[in-house]
N, C-alpha and C positions, 0 to 999 in steps of 0.2 A: 304171196300175193302177186297178182299180175301187174305188169307195168301199167302206169296210168296212160290214158289217151284222151284226146280232145273229142268231145261229143256236144251235141246241142242239148242243153238242159231243157226239158219240157216246160214251157212257160207257165202252164196252169198248175204245176206241182211245186213251184218254188216257194218256200216258206221263209219269212224274214221278220226280224224285229225292226223297230223303227230306226235303230242305230245302223242297221245294214240295208235299209231300203234302197238307197242309191246304188249300192253294190249289186243287190239282187236285180234291180232293174237293168243294170248294165249287163249282167250275166244273161238275163232273159232275152235281150235283143241283140246281143253280139252274135255274129255268124260263127264265131269260134268259141261259143260259150262252153266253159269248161265245167262238166258236172262234178265229178269228184276225182281227186287224184288218188291218194292213198289214205284218206282219213277213215274213221271206223263208223260203225253201224247206224242204221236208220231206225230200226225197231226190232228187238229180238223176240219178245214174248208178249208184252202187255202194252195197253194204251188206254187213256181215259177218253179224251176227246181229241181228235186228231189235230191237225196242224194249224198253223197261223192263217195267213191270208193267201188264197190262191187266185190266180188270174182267171178271168172268164175263159173257158177253154175254147180253142179253135175246134172246128168240127170236120170230121172226115166224112167221106161218102157213106151213106147208110150201110146196109149189108155187111158190116164188120162182124156181126154175130151170125146171122143167117138171113136167107131171103124169105123164109116162111116162119111165121110165129110158132109153128108146131114142130120145130127142130127137136131132135132127141137130145136129152140131157144125160151126160155120162158122169156118174158120181163114183167115188171111191172111199174106202174106209182107212186108207193109209197110203204111204208112198209105195212105188213099184216101178219096174222097168217100163220105159216108154212113156212115163207120166211127167217128164220134165215140162214145166210151164203150167201144170195144174194149180188151181187156186184152192188153198186149204183154209177153212175156218176153224178157229179154236175158241173156247171159252176160257178166259184166264182170270184168275182172282189174285189180286195183290194184297199187300199188307192192310189196305183199308177195307178188305172183305167185299168189295164191289165186283161182281163178275161182269166182264165185258167181252164183246167179240174182238177177236184178233185175226188178222188176215196175213197169210204168208204165201209165197210162190215156191213150188217144189222145183228142185234142181236134181241132177243125177247124184247117185250115191246115197239115197235115203237121207237127203238133207233138204233144208228149206232156207229161203232168204226172207228176212223181214226186218222191220224197224221196231226194236223192243226198247221199252223204257230203260234208261240208264245206259244201255249198250249201243243204241243206234242201229244202223243198217249193218247186218252181219249175217254170215252163213253159219247155221247151227244144225246139229243132228235133229232129225224128226223125233218129237216126243208125242206119243199117243195120250198117255195119262201119266202125270207125275209132277214133280217140283223142279223149278228152274231158278237158280240163284243168279242175279244180275252182278255186274261188275261193282255195283255199289253195296252188295251184300243183301239186297232185298230178295225175298223168296216169293215166287209166283206159282200158284197151282195151275197146271195146264191140263185142259181136257179137249182132245180132238173131237170135232163134230162131224165134219165131212169134207171131201175134196171134190172139186168140180172141174171138168175139162172146160177151158174158157172159150174155145172156138169150135163150132160144129163143122166148119169147113176144113177139110184135110189140108189144103194148100196153106191156109192161114196158120194152122197148127204147126205145120212143118217150118214155116217162116219163123214163128215164135221160137221153136226149139233150136233152130239153126242160129238165131241171133241171141239166144238167152244169155250165154256167158258174157257177151259184150254188153248187153243191156244191164245185167246185174252189176258187173264190174264198174260201170259208170256211176253207180250209186253207193258202192262200198265206202264206208268211212263217214257218211253223212250222219250227224248226230240225230237222235230222236227228240221230238218235242210234241207237246199237245198245246191246246190254246189256254190251258190253266197256268202254264209256266212261261213267263216271258223268255224269249230266245235271244241269245247274244250273237248268234251266227246262223248260217243257213241250216235248216233242220227239216225233218220230214217224219210223218206218221206211217204206220203200217199200211193204212189205206192208200195214202198218196204214193207210197213206194210200189204197192201192187199195181195201181193204175198206171204209174209211170213205166213199169216193166211191160205191162200188157199193151198199152197204147202210147209208145214213146213219142210219137209226133203230135197226135191230137186225139181227142175223144171221138168215138163214133157218133155219127149225126143222130142216131136214134137212142143215144144214152140219155136218160131222163132222171131228174132228181125229184124226190117227193116234196122237198121244200124249195123255196125260191132261191135262197142264198147259200145253200150248203149241199155238199154231197156226203153221204154216209156209207158205212160198210153195208147197210141194209140196201141202199140203192144199187151198189155193185152186185150184191147177191141177187136181187130181183132181176137185174139185167142179164146175168150170167145164165139164168134159167128161163128167161123169156117171159117174165110176168111184168107187163108194162105198168108202171106206177100211175100213169095218167089214164088208164083204161077204166071203164065201169067196173064196179065191184063183181058183177056176175061174170064178166070176162076174166077177171083175175082168178076168181074161184074155179072157173072151168079149166083154166090152164094149170092151176095148182093140183086139181083133182086128176089131171091127165099125167102128171109127172110121176115117175118112179122114185127110186132113191130111198134113203133112210127116213125113218119116222122123224128124227130130229130136224131134217131139212124141211119136211112138209109142215111140221109144227112151227118152225120159224117163219115160213112163208105165210101160213094162215095168220099168225100173230101180226106180222108186218102189214099184210093186206088189210087186216081188221082195223089197224090204226090209221089207215089212210082215209082222208076225207074226200068223198065224191063230190067235189065242187069244180067248176071250170077253172082251169089254170089261167093265170094272167098271161096276156100276150107277151111273148119274149122277143119282140122286134128289137128292143134295145136291152140285151142281157146284161145283168149285173154280175160282178165278180162273186164267185162261190168259194166257200171254205170247204175243206173236207173234214169230216167229223166222225169219230168212232163212238157210236152211241152206247151207253151202258145198256146191258140186256135187261129189259123191263120185267120179264118173267123169269125168276130164278128157280129153275128146276134142274137139279143135278142129274145129268145123264152120263152113262158110261158106254162108250162105243165098244 
């Protein structure tokens, strides 16, 4: 394990219990905020509903994804050379039999980093289909769905890959948590980890959530492929139809878009804090990549 270093903990991804609220607040605002030193994992394979309370995110200049809504989307069916930083979606099923989306970030050597239940933020071998046993002895069935290049812009992608090791090491050792289990320490979900690695300073200005007070794995997916959640249904359908990629991706996008309500969004002049939540998959169809 690499030596720990001082980094700024992204304020909108810090999760805390009431007992550690003061500590989390101090970490969030300190100029020498220490992300993780050498603790263990954020989320390895599964998650129910992602993390505790997250601060209202600061916003970066728009164009973090692309200047045009018609940017090409690159998808992959597994790990591979030159794919460090790609975002991978999995369907994982734990002992409760509930399949849910799980998000991980690819690193070199056919490995991924994610925050998995019981294990927290850790680096693990990529599993396409199979069973994963956590440190607590629980077995999760894992099915890989697709991987997505997170930035269309080559310069942004090179920056991510150049800084990836540092960004990942800053999170290693943070325990996993979801909002169903009270946390006794700083913890993070797979979604918050992925967003923290991709956007270490602040969220892009054009990143939108379908719900007012939470971000979900579905919001991240829609953003990565350029389907605006606040656009009219026809606009979303046109973008989805134009995308390539595997059928599993298009099926997910059609399902997510169909669940959105085409009503004007409330004005966000005074944004409220959002949580990050990993939603259970509502349509349980077992696919094999």
